[in-house]
N, CA, C and O atoms as CSV, one atom per row, in Angstrom:
chain,resi,resn,atom,element,x,y,z
A,1,MET,N,N,81.155,-96.769,49.120
A,1,MET,CA,C,82.256,-97.644,48.720
A,1,MET,C,C,83.257,-97.713,49.875
A,1,MET,O,O,83.608,-96.687,50.456
A,2,PRO,N,N,83.711,-98.917,50.204
A,2,PRO,CA,C,84.639,-99.052,51.327
A,2,PRO,C,C,85.975,-98.396,51.032
A,2,PRO,O,O,86.449,-98.375,49.896
A,3,SER,N,N,86.546,-97.882,52.053
A,3,SER,CA,C,87.839,-97.228,51.900
A,3,SER,C,C,88.961,-98.254,51.852
A,3,SER,O,O,88.760,-99.429,52.162
A,4,LEU,N,N,90.118,-97.803,51.469
A,4,LEU,CA,C,91.285,-98.669,51.385
A,4,LEU,C,C,91.653,-99.230,52.744
A,4,LEU,O,O,92.129,-100.359,52.855
A,5,THR,N,N,91.428,-98.431,53.776
A,5,THR,CA,C,91.787,-98.900,55.112
A,5,THR,C,C,90.908,-100.069,55.553
A,5,THR,O,O,91.384,-100.933,56.289
A,6,SER,N,N,89.655,-100.126,55.132
A,6,SER,CA,C,88.806,-101.257,55.519
A,6,SER,C,C,89.277,-102.534,54.817
A,6,SER,O,O,89.224,-103.617,55.401
A,7,TYR,N,N,89.739,-102.411,53.560
A,7,TYR,CA,C,90.292,-103.576,52.876
A,7,TYR,C,C,91.562,-104.059,53.580
A,7,TYR,O,O,91.792,-105.261,53.715
A,8,GLN,N,N,92.365,-103.124,54.016
A,8,GLN,CA,C,93.568,-103.503,54.751
A,8,GLN,C,C,93.188,-104.206,56.047
A,8,GLN,O,O,93.842,-105.165,56.457
A,9,HIS,N,N,92.146,-103.730,56.679
A,9,HIS,CA,C,91.686,-104.356,57.920
A,9,HIS,C,C,91.214,-105.792,57.661
A,9,HIS,O,O,91.521,-106.700,58.433
A,10,ILE,N,N,90.464,-105.989,56.565
A,10,ILE,CA,C,89.996,-107.337,56.212
A,10,ILE,C,C,91.195,-108.224,55.880
A,10,ILE,O,O,91.228,-109.386,56.285
A,11,TYR,N,N,92.163,-107.703,55.162
A,11,TYR,CA,C,93.353,-108.473,54.814
A,11,TYR,C,C,94.099,-108.897,56.074
A,11,TYR,O,O,94.568,-110.031,56.172
A,12,GLN,N,N,94.207,-107.989,57.033
A,12,GLN,CA,C,94.902,-108.313,58.270
A,12,GLN,C,C,94.143,-109.365,59.068
A,12,GLN,O,O,94.765,-110.163,59.768
A,13,MET,N,N,92.832,-109.386,58.984
A,13,MET,CA,C,92.049,-110.390,59.694
A,13,MET,C,C,92.242,-111.772,59.092
A,13,MET,O,O,92.170,-112.776,59.799
A,14,LYS,N,N,92.489,-111.827,57.784
A,14,LYS,CA,C,92.645,-113.118,57.117
A,14,LYS,C,C,94.023,-113.725,57.338
A,14,LYS,O,O,94.202,-114.919,57.099
A,15,LYS,N,N,94.986,-112.959,57.779
A,15,LYS,CA,C,96.320,-113.501,58.035
A,15,LYS,C,C,96.236,-114.540,59.138
A,15,LYS,O,O,95.476,-114.396,60.095
A,16,THR,N,N,97.026,-115.582,58.985
A,16,THR,CA,C,97.058,-116.582,60.042
A,16,THR,C,C,98.028,-116.139,61.111
A,16,THR,O,O,99.076,-115.558,60.826
A,17,ASN,N,N,97.675,-116.414,62.303
A,17,ASN,CA,C,98.511,-116.083,63.442
A,17,ASN,C,C,99.306,-117.351,63.794
A,17,ASN,O,O,98.744,-118.272,64.386
A,18,PRO,N,N,100.604,-117.418,63.444
A,18,PRO,CA,C,101.367,-118.656,63.642
A,18,PRO,C,C,101.338,-119.207,65.075
A,18,PRO,O,O,101.140,-120.411,65.238
A,19,PRO,N,N,101.525,-118.394,66.113
A,19,PRO,CA,C,101.464,-118.977,67.453
A,19,PRO,C,C,100.085,-119.576,67.771
A,19,PRO,O,O,99.981,-120.612,68.427
A,20,LYS,N,N,99.045,-118.910,67.297
A,20,LYS,CA,C,97.695,-119.419,67.533
A,20,LYS,C,C,97.484,-120.734,66.780
A,20,LYS,O,O,96.881,-121.667,67.311
A,21,LEU,N,N,97.979,-120.805,65.550
A,21,LEU,CA,C,97.856,-122.012,64.747
A,21,LEU,C,C,98.633,-123.164,65.371
A,21,LEU,O,O,98.134,-124.286,65.453
A,22,ILE,N,N,99.850,-122.884,65.807
A,22,ILE,CA,C,100.670,-123.919,66.452
A,22,ILE,C,C,99.987,-124.426,67.716
A,22,ILE,O,O,99.960,-125.631,67.971
A,23,MET,N,N,99.439,-123.519,68.501
A,23,MET,CA,C,98.759,-123.914,69.732
A,23,MET,C,C,97.530,-124.764,69.417
A,23,MET,O,O,97.256,-125.736,70.121
A,24,LEU,N,N,96.793,-124.409,68.376
A,24,LEU,CA,C,95.624,-125.182,67.970
A,24,LEU,C,C,96.031,-126.597,67.548
A,24,LEU,O,O,95.374,-127.569,67.922
A,25,VAL,N,N,97.095,-126.712,66.781
A,25,VAL,CA,C,97.576,-128.028,66.348
A,25,VAL,C,C,98.011,-128.856,67.557
A,25,VAL,O,O,97.701,-130.045,67.635
A,26,ILE,N,N,98.720,-128.242,68.492
A,26,ILE,CA,C,99.165,-128.962,69.694
A,26,ILE,C,C,97.960,-129.454,70.492
A,26,ILE,O,O,97.954,-130.585,70.979
A,27,ILE,N,N,96.953,-128.615,70.625
A,27,ILE,CA,C,95.757,-129.016,71.372
A,27,ILE,C,C,95.044,-130.165,70.667
A,27,ILE,O,O,94.594,-131.106,71.321
A,28,LEU,N,N,94.936,-130.100,69.346
A,28,LEU,CA,C,94.292,-131.183,68.607
A,28,LEU,C,C,95.062,-132.491,68.729
A,28,LEU,O,O,94.460,-133.552,68.896
A,29,VAL,N,N,96.379,-132.425,68.647
A,29,VAL,CA,C,97.204,-133.628,68.801
A,29,VAL,C,C,97.040,-134.192,70.205
A,29,VAL,O,O,96.939,-135.407,70.376
A,30,PHE,N,N,97.012,-133.327,71.208
A,30,PHE,CA,C,96.826,-133.784,72.582
A,30,PHE,C,C,95.475,-134.467,72.754
A,30,PHE,O,O,95.384,-135.520,73.385
A,31,ILE,N,N,94.426,-133.869,72.193
A,31,ILE,CA,C,93.100,-134.463,72.326
A,31,ILE,C,C,93.059,-135.837,71.661
A,31,ILE,O,O,92.477,-136.774,72.207
A,32,CYS,N,N,93.671,-135.960,70.494
A,32,CYS,CA,C,93.707,-137.265,69.819
A,32,CYS,C,C,94.484,-138.284,70.636
A,32,CYS,O,O,94.023,-139.412,70.814
A,33,ALA,N,N,95.649,-137.910,71.135
A,33,ALA,CA,C,96.455,-138.835,71.935
A,33,ALA,C,C,95.736,-139.205,73.228
A,33,ALA,O,O,95.784,-140.355,73.667
A,34,TYR,N,N,95.081,-138.238,73.825
A,34,TYR,CA,C,94.327,-138.494,75.059
A,34,TYR,C,C,93.193,-139.487,74.794
A,34,TYR,O,O,92.986,-140.413,75.578
A,35,TYR,N,N,92.465,-139.303,73.707
A,35,TYR,CA,C,91.364,-140.198,73.375
A,35,TYR,C,C,91.879,-141.619,73.137
A,35,TYR,O,O,91.288,-142.584,73.621
A,36,ILE,N,N,92.963,-141.745,72.403
A,36,ILE,CA,C,93.515,-143.062,72.105
A,36,ILE,C,C,93.975,-143.752,73.381
A,36,ILE,O,O,93.733,-144.944,73.571
A,37,SER,N,N,94.639,-143.001,74.255
A,37,SER,CA,C,95.162,-143.629,75.472
A,37,SER,C,C,94.049,-143.998,76.439
A,37,SER,O,O,94.200,-144.941,77.215
A,38,ASN,N,N,92.932,-143.274,76.411
A,38,ASN,CA,C,91.847,-143.548,77.343
A,38,ASN,C,C,90.670,-144.289,76.719
A,38,ASN,O,O,89.652,-144.484,77.382
A,39,SER,N,N,90.783,-144.699,75.478
A,39,SER,CA,C,89.661,-145.364,74.813
A,39,SER,C,C,89.514,-146.812,75.258
A,39,SER,O,O,88.478,-147.426,75.006
A,40,GLY,N,N,90.525,-147.368,75.911
A,40,GLY,CA,C,90.418,-148.738,76.390
A,40,GLY,C,C,90.965,-149.761,75.409
A,40,GLY,O,O,90.832,-150.962,75.642
A,41,TYR,N,N,91.572,-149.319,74.329
A,41,TYR,CA,C,92.100,-150.256,73.344
A,41,TYR,C,C,93.166,-151.160,73.954
A,41,TYR,O,O,93.158,-152.369,73.724
A,42,TYR,N,N,94.072,-150.589,74.721
A,42,TYR,CA,C,95.147,-151.377,75.325
A,42,TYR,C,C,94.580,-152.415,76.285
A,42,TYR,O,O,95.002,-153.571,76.269
A,43,GLU,N,N,93.625,-152.009,77.120
A,43,GLU,CA,C,93.015,-152.958,78.060
A,43,GLU,C,C,92.264,-154.055,77.311
A,43,GLU,O,O,92.256,-155.206,77.746
A,44,TYR,N,N,91.640,-153.712,76.201
A,44,TYR,CA,C,90.936,-154.705,75.385
A,44,TYR,C,C,91.923,-155.751,74.860
A,44,TYR,O,O,91.642,-156.949,74.894
A,45,GLU,N,N,93.065,-155.296,74.382
A,45,GLU,CA,C,94.070,-156.235,73.877
A,45,GLU,C,C,94.584,-157.150,74.991
A,45,GLU,O,O,94.782,-158.345,74.771
A,46,LEU,N,N,94.798,-156.595,76.179
A,46,LEU,CA,C,95.238,-157.422,77.301
A,46,LEU,C,C,94.175,-158.450,77.669
A,46,LEU,O,O,94.509,-159.596,77.973
A,47,LYS,N,N,92.918,-158.068,77.648
A,47,LYS,CA,C,91.822,-158.976,77.952
A,47,LYS,C,C,91.770,-160.104,76.936
A,47,LYS,O,O,91.539,-161.258,77.298
A,48,GLN,N,N,91.983,-159.777,75.665
A,48,GLN,CA,C,91.977,-160.807,74.627
A,48,GLN,C,C,93.115,-161.799,74.838
A,48,GLN,O,O,92.933,-162.999,74.633
A,49,LYS,N,N,94.286,-161.312,75.246
A,49,LYS,CA,C,95.415,-162.205,75.514
A,49,LYS,C,C,95.099,-163.121,76.686
A,49,LYS,O,O,95.446,-164.302,76.665
A,50,THR,N,N,94.439,-162.579,77.716
A,50,THR,CA,C,94.075,-163.380,78.879
A,50,THR,C,C,93.099,-164.477,78.479
A,50,THR,O,O,93.243,-165.624,78.904
A,51,LEU,N,N,92.116,-164.133,77.670
A,51,LEU,CA,C,91.150,-165.131,77.215
A,51,LEU,C,C,91.837,-166.219,76.408
A,51,LEU,O,O,91.547,-167.405,76.570
A,52,LEU,N,N,92.749,-165.808,75.538
A,52,LEU,CA,C,93.475,-166.778,74.732
A,52,LEU,C,C,94.324,-167.679,75.613
A,52,LEU,O,O,94.401,-168.885,75.381
A,53,THR,N,N,94.957,-167.102,76.618
A,53,THR,CA,C,95.774,-167.890,77.531
A,53,THR,C,C,94.911,-168.895,78.295
A,53,THR,O,O,95.307,-170.050,78.454
A,54,ASN,N,N,93.751,-168.474,78.766
A,54,ASN,CA,C,92.851,-169.384,79.469
A,54,ASN,C,C,92.402,-170.517,78.560
A,54,ASN,O,O,92.279,-171.656,79.010
A,55,GLU,N,N,92.158,-170.224,77.299
A,55,GLU,CA,C,91.780,-171.276,76.347
A,55,GLU,C,C,92.932,-172.267,76.148
A,55,GLU,O,O,92.711,-173.475,76.063
A,56,LYS,N,N,94.137,-171.756,76.076
A,56,LYS,CA,C,95.299,-172.645,75.903
A,56,LYS,C,C,95.515,-173.520,77.140
A,56,LYS,O,O,95.915,-174.678,77.021
A,57,ILE,N,N,95.250,-172.965,78.323
A,57,ILE,CA,C,95.389,-173.757,79.547
A,57,ILE,C,C,94.378,-174.899,79.538
A,57,ILE,O,O,94.725,-176.032,79.870
A,58,LYS,N,N,93.147,-174.618,79.164
A,58,LYS,CA,C,92.117,-175.663,79.093
A,58,LYS,C,C,92.493,-176.713,78.056
A,58,LYS,O,O,92.301,-177.907,78.284
A,59,GLU,N,N,93.024,-176.277,76.923
A,59,GLU,CA,C,93.457,-177.205,75.884
A,59,GLU,C,C,94.593,-178.096,76.394
A,59,GLU,O,O,94.617,-179.298,76.130
A,60,PHE,N,N,95.530,-177.493,77.126
A,60,PHE,CA,C,96.637,-178.261,77.703
A,60,PHE,C,C,96.118,-179.301,78.688
A,60,PHE,O,O,96.542,-180.456,78.651
A,61,GLU,N,N,95.210,-178.904,79.562
A,61,GLU,CA,C,94.659,-179.840,80.545
A,61,GLU,C,C,93.914,-180.982,79.863
A,61,GLU,O,O,93.994,-182.131,80.298
A,62,GLN,N,N,93.194,-180.664,78.797
A,62,GLN,CA,C,92.478,-181.702,78.056
A,62,GLN,C,C,93.458,-182.665,77.395
A,62,GLN,O,O,93.218,-183.873,77.383
A,63,ASP,N,N,94.537,-182.162,76.854
A,63,ASP,CA,C,95.552,-183.018,76.231
A,63,ASP,C,C,96.227,-183.909,77.269
A,63,ASP,O,O,96.542,-185.063,76.978
A,64,VAL,N,N,96.451,-183.391,78.467
A,64,VAL,CA,C,97.054,-184.207,79.527
A,64,VAL,C,C,96.094,-185.329,79.919
A,64,VAL,O,O,96.525,-186.465,80.115
A,65,LYS,N,N,94.809,-185.030,80.035
A,65,LYS,CA,C,93.809,-186.054,80.371
A,65,LYS,C,C,93.744,-187.138,79.304
A,65,LYS,O,O,93.544,-188.312,79.614
A,66,ASN,N,N,93.914,-186.738,78.035
A,66,ASN,CA,C,93.825,-187.686,76.924
A,66,ASN,C,C,95.149,-188.375,76.626
A,66,ASN,O,O,95.242,-189.150,75.674
A,67,ASN,N,N,96.181,-188.099,77.436
A,67,ASN,CA,C,97.529,-188.681,77.248
A,67,ASN,C,C,98.072,-188.435,75.838
A,67,ASN,O,O,98.667,-189.326,75.232
A,68,GLN,N,N,97.868,-187.252,75.336
A,68,GLN,CA,C,98.398,-186.903,74.022
A,68,GLN,C,C,99.824,-186.382,74.157
A,68,GLN,O,O,100.264,-185.993,75.239
A,69,ASN,N,N,100.531,-186.387,73.036
A,69,ASN,CA,C,101.886,-185.872,73.009
A,69,ASN,C,C,101.821,-184.358,73.228
A,69,ASN,O,O,101.092,-183.651,72.533
A,70,ILE,N,N,102.593,-183.875,74.201
A,70,ILE,CA,C,102.528,-182.463,74.572
A,70,ILE,C,C,103.796,-181.754,74.138
A,70,ILE,O,O,104.903,-182.152,74.500
A,71,ASP,N,N,103.619,-180.692,73.354
A,71,ASP,CA,C,104.720,-179.848,72.932
A,71,ASP,C,C,104.391,-178.430,73.379
A,71,ASP,O,O,103.336,-177.898,73.033
A,72,ILE,N,N,105.279,-177.824,74.136
A,72,ILE,CA,C,105.016,-176.496,74.718
A,72,ILE,C,C,104.774,-175.443,73.643
A,72,ILE,O,O,104.043,-174.482,73.884
A,73,LYS,N,N,105.370,-175.600,72.460
A,73,LYS,CA,C,105.232,-174.609,71.394
A,73,LYS,C,C,103.792,-174.507,70.885
A,73,LYS,O,O,103.388,-173.463,70.373
A,74,THR,N,N,103.033,-175.566,71.022
A,74,THR,CA,C,101.645,-175.513,70.550
A,74,THR,C,C,100.759,-174.690,71.480
A,74,THR,O,O,99.682,-174.252,71.075
A,75,TYR,N,N,101.190,-174.476,72.703
A,75,TYR,CA,C,100.380,-173.745,73.680
A,75,TYR,C,C,100.834,-172.298,73.876
A,75,TYR,O,O,100.159,-171.515,74.545
A,76,LEU,N,N,101.966,-171.955,73.298
A,76,LEU,CA,C,102.470,-170.590,73.427
A,76,LEU,C,C,102.111,-169.779,72.192
A,76,LEU,O,O,102.153,-170.283,71.070
A,77,ASP,N,N,101.763,-168.543,72.407
A,77,ASP,CA,C,101.493,-167.643,71.293
A,77,ASP,C,C,102.819,-167.108,70.773
A,77,ASP,O,O,103.762,-166.925,71.544
A,78,PRO,N,N,102.895,-166.858,69.477
A,78,PRO,CA,C,104.128,-166.233,68.972
A,78,PRO,C,C,104.268,-164.833,69.575
A,78,PRO,O,O,103.281,-164.142,69.824
A,79,GLU,N,N,105.501,-164.443,69.798
A,79,GLU,CA,C,105.737,-163.132,70.405
A,79,GLU,C,C,105.289,-162.029,69.453
A,79,GLU,O,O,105.540,-162.078,68.249
A,80,ASP,N,N,104.614,-161.029,70.032
A,80,ASP,CA,C,104.173,-159.890,69.246
A,80,ASP,C,C,105.331,-158.912,69.073
A,80,ASP,O,O,106.154,-158.739,69.972
A,81,THR,N,N,105.379,-158.290,67.928
A,81,THR,CA,C,106.399,-157.291,67.665
A,81,THR,C,C,106.010,-155.993,68.344
A,81,THR,O,O,104.864,-155.554,68.254
A,82,ASN,N,N,106.955,-155.387,69.015
A,82,ASN,CA,C,106.723,-154.113,69.672
A,82,ASN,C,C,107.017,-152.996,68.674
A,82,ASN,O,O,108.154,-152.826,68.235
A,83,TYR,N,N,105.985,-152.243,68.325
A,83,TYR,CA,C,106.129,-151.191,67.331
A,83,TYR,C,C,106.393,-149.822,67.946
A,83,TYR,O,O,106.484,-148.826,67.229
A,84,SER,N,N,106.514,-149.769,69.259
A,84,SER,CA,C,106.756,-148.466,69.877
A,84,SER,C,C,108.197,-148.034,69.611
A,84,SER,O,O,109.110,-148.853,69.505
A,85,ASN,N,N,108.360,-146.724,69.507
A,85,ASN,CA,C,109.687,-146.168,69.308
A,85,ASN,C,C,109.813,-144.926,70.176
A,85,ASN,O,O,108.914,-144.612,70.955
A,86,LYS,N,N,110.911,-144.231,70.042
A,86,LYS,CA,C,111.148,-143.065,70.894
A,86,LYS,C,C,110.075,-141.998,70.697
A,86,LYS,O,O,109.638,-141.368,71.661
A,87,LEU,N,N,109.655,-141.796,69.462
A,87,LEU,CA,C,108.653,-140.773,69.184
A,87,LEU,C,C,107.321,-141.105,69.858
A,87,LEU,O,O,106.719,-140.247,70.505
A,88,THR,N,N,106.867,-142.341,69.707
A,88,THR,CA,C,105.589,-142.702,70.328
A,88,THR,C,C,105.679,-142.666,71.842
A,88,THR,O,O,104.715,-142.294,72.511
A,89,ASN,N,N,106.820,-143.047,72.391
A,89,ASN,CA,C,106.989,-142.989,73.845
A,89,ASN,C,C,106.968,-141.550,74.344
A,89,ASN,O,O,106.362,-141.257,75.375
A,90,VAL,N,N,107.630,-140.650,73.614
A,90,VAL,CA,C,107.658,-139.239,74.011
A,90,VAL,C,C,106.254,-138.646,73.915
A,90,VAL,O,O,105.829,-137.910,74.805
A,91,ILE,N,N,105.538,-138.962,72.843
A,91,ILE,CA,C,104.181,-138.437,72.688
A,91,ILE,C,C,103.273,-138.978,73.787
A,91,ILE,O,O,102.435,-138.246,74.313
A,92,TYR,N,N,103.432,-140.243,74.133
A,92,TYR,CA,C,102.616,-140.812,75.207
A,92,TYR,C,C,102.931,-140.127,76.539
A,92,TYR,O,O,102.021,-139.824,77.310
A,93,GLN,N,N,104.210,-139.882,76.811
A,93,GLN,CA,C,104.586,-139.195,78.051
A,93,GLN,C,C,104.040,-137.769,78.063
A,93,GLN,O,O,103.554,-137.301,79.093
A,94,LEU,N,N,104.116,-137.073,76.926
A,94,LEU,CA,C,103.554,-135.720,76.836
A,94,LEU,C,C,102.048,-135.751,77.064
A,94,LEU,O,O,101.492,-134.874,77.726
A,95,SER,N,N,101.406,-136.751,76.519
A,95,SER,CA,C,99.967,-136.888,76.709
A,95,SER,C,C,99.630,-137.096,78.177
A,95,SER,O,O,98.688,-136.494,78.691
A,96,ASP,N,N,100.395,-137.945,78.854
A,96,ASP,CA,C,100.160,-138.170,80.285
A,96,ASP,C,C,100.383,-136.896,81.087
A,96,ASP,O,O,99.593,-136.571,81.972
A,97,LYS,N,N,101.455,-136.178,80.780
A,97,LYS,CA,C,101.725,-134.928,81.504
A,97,LYS,C,C,100.653,-133.881,81.204
A,97,LYS,O,O,100.215,-133.151,82.094
A,98,GLY,N,N,100.240,-133.821,79.944
A,98,GLY,CA,C,99.165,-132.897,79.589
A,98,GLY,C,C,97.860,-133.258,80.276
A,98,GLY,O,O,97.109,-132.383,80.707
A,99,ASN,N,N,97.599,-134.552,80.375
A,99,ASN,CA,C,96.404,-135.028,81.075
A,99,ASN,C,C,96.457,-134.603,82.537
A,99,ASN,O,O,95.470,-134.115,83.086
A,100,HIS,N,N,97.601,-134.790,83.155
A,100,HIS,CA,C,97.762,-134.405,84.565
A,100,HIS,C,C,97.592,-132.896,84.737
A,100,HIS,O,O,96.931,-132.442,85.671
A,101,LEU,N,N,98.188,-132.128,83.835
A,101,LEU,CA,C,98.095,-130.674,83.896
A,101,LEU,C,C,96.653,-130.212,83.707
A,101,LEU,O,O,96.169,-129.357,84.449
A,102,MET,N,N,95.976,-130.770,82.727
A,102,MET,CA,C,94.577,-130.391,82.477
A,102,MET,C,C,93.692,-130.769,83.665
A,102,MET,O,O,92.826,-129.993,84.070
A,103,ARG,N,N,93.908,-131.944,84.214
A,103,ARG,CA,C,93.104,-132.391,85.349
A,103,ARG,C,C,93.316,-131.486,86.559
A,103,ARG,O,O,92.352,-131.084,87.210
A,104,SER,N,N,94.569,-131.167,86.863
A,104,SER,CA,C,94.837,-130.304,88.017
A,104,SER,C,C,94.312,-128.893,87.761
A,104,SER,O,O,93.817,-128.245,88.682
A,105,GLY,N,N,94.413,-128.414,86.534
A,105,GLY,CA,C,93.880,-127.100,86.190
A,105,GLY,C,C,92.368,-127.054,86.335
A,105,GLY,O,O,91.821,-126.092,86.873
A,106,MET,N,N,91.696,-128.087,85.858
A,106,MET,CA,C,90.235,-128.132,85.972
A,106,MET,C,C,89.805,-128.233,87.433
A,106,MET,O,O,88.818,-127.618,87.836
A,107,LYS,N,N,90.542,-129.003,88.222
A,107,LYS,CA,C,90.216,-129.097,89.656
A,107,LYS,C,C,90.352,-127.728,90.317
A,107,LYS,O,O,89.510,-127.336,91.126
A,108,ALA,N,N,91.417,-127.001,89.970
A,108,ALA,CA,C,91.636,-125.679,90.560
A,108,ALA,C,C,90.528,-124.717,90.142
A,108,ALA,O,O,90.034,-123.945,90.964
A,109,ILE,N,N,90.142,-124.756,88.891
A,109,ILE,CA,C,89.073,-123.873,88.414
A,109,ILE,C,C,87.764,-124.170,89.137
A,109,ILE,O,O,87.084,-123.255,89.602
A,110,PHE,N,N,87.416,-125.446,89.231
A,110,PHE,CA,C,86.157,-125.790,89.890
A,110,PHE,C,C,86.210,-125.531,91.396
A,110,PHE,O,O,85.191,-125.231,92.019
A,111,LYS,N,N,87.390,-125.647,91.964
A,111,LYS,CA,C,87.531,-125.336,93.393
A,111,LYS,C,C,87.260,-123.847,93.624
A,111,LYS,O,O,86.566,-123.473,94.570
A,112,LYS,N,N,87.816,-123.001,92.745
A,112,LYS,CA,C,87.584,-121.553,92.875
A,112,LYS,C,C,86.126,-121.211,92.616
A,112,LYS,O,O,85.544,-120.385,93.318
A,113,LEU,N,N,85.530,-121.849,91.602
A,113,LEU,CA,C,84.114,-121.619,91.333
A,113,LEU,C,C,83.254,-122.066,92.516
A,113,LEU,O,O,82.290,-121.392,92.881
A,114,SER,N,N,83.601,-123.182,93.098
A,114,SER,CA,C,82.871,-123.679,94.263
A,114,SER,C,C,82.981,-122.692,95.424
A,114,SER,O,O,82.003,-122.444,96.129
A,115,ALA,N,N,84.166,-122.137,95.618
A,115,ALA,CA,C,84.347,-121.165,96.692
A,115,ALA,C,C,83.527,-119.909,96.430
A,115,ALA,O,O,82.987,-119.326,97.370
A,116,LEU,N,N,83.421,-119.481,95.186
A,116,LEU,CA,C,82.613,-118.307,94.853
A,116,LEU,C,C,81.133,-118.563,95.097
A,116,LEU,O,O,80.412,-117.692,95.585
A,117,ILE,N,N,80.695,-119.756,94.756
A,117,ILE,CA,C,79.277,-120.082,94.936
A,117,ILE,C,C,78.930,-120.265,96.400
A,117,ILE,O,O,77.864,-119.835,96.841
A,118,ASP,N,N,79.814,-120.898,97.162
A,118,ASP,CA,C,79.560,-121.177,98.582
A,118,ASP,C,C,79.593,-119.928,99.432
A,118,ASP,O,O,79.047,-119.941,100.536
A,119,ASP,N,N,80.208,-118.841,98.974
A,119,ASP,CA,C,80.310,-117.624,99.779
A,119,ASP,C,C,78.988,-116.866,99.879
A,119,ASP,O,O,78.874,-115.941,100.682
A,120,ASP,N,N,78.010,-117.232,99.097
A,120,ASP,CA,C,76.712,-116.521,99.121
A,120,ASP,C,C,76.059,-116.648,100.413
A,120,ASP,O,O,74.966,-116.115,100.608
């Protein structure tokens, strides 16, 4: 039969370690923000706007050739609402800094590993 001390040991193992939990949450948030910023969604949206603009230019040129009544409002897209706020800007900046830190850290690690391997 297990002693009382082994139960205490199991109980202590089940306790959550707050700094470890906080660090895990921060890492998960960073990974999510990094994926979103590097997934290409923003570039895709810019590409779609460019395509739409090119279509409007062709439509404008066709209307000029056909001597139709031209109103600039028909060729302009309505302005998009900017949903960014201070929180999203701060998180994006943290993500960029974290990306830079991780990249420089990985470069340093691989540089040291390369030096260890090359010394043979």
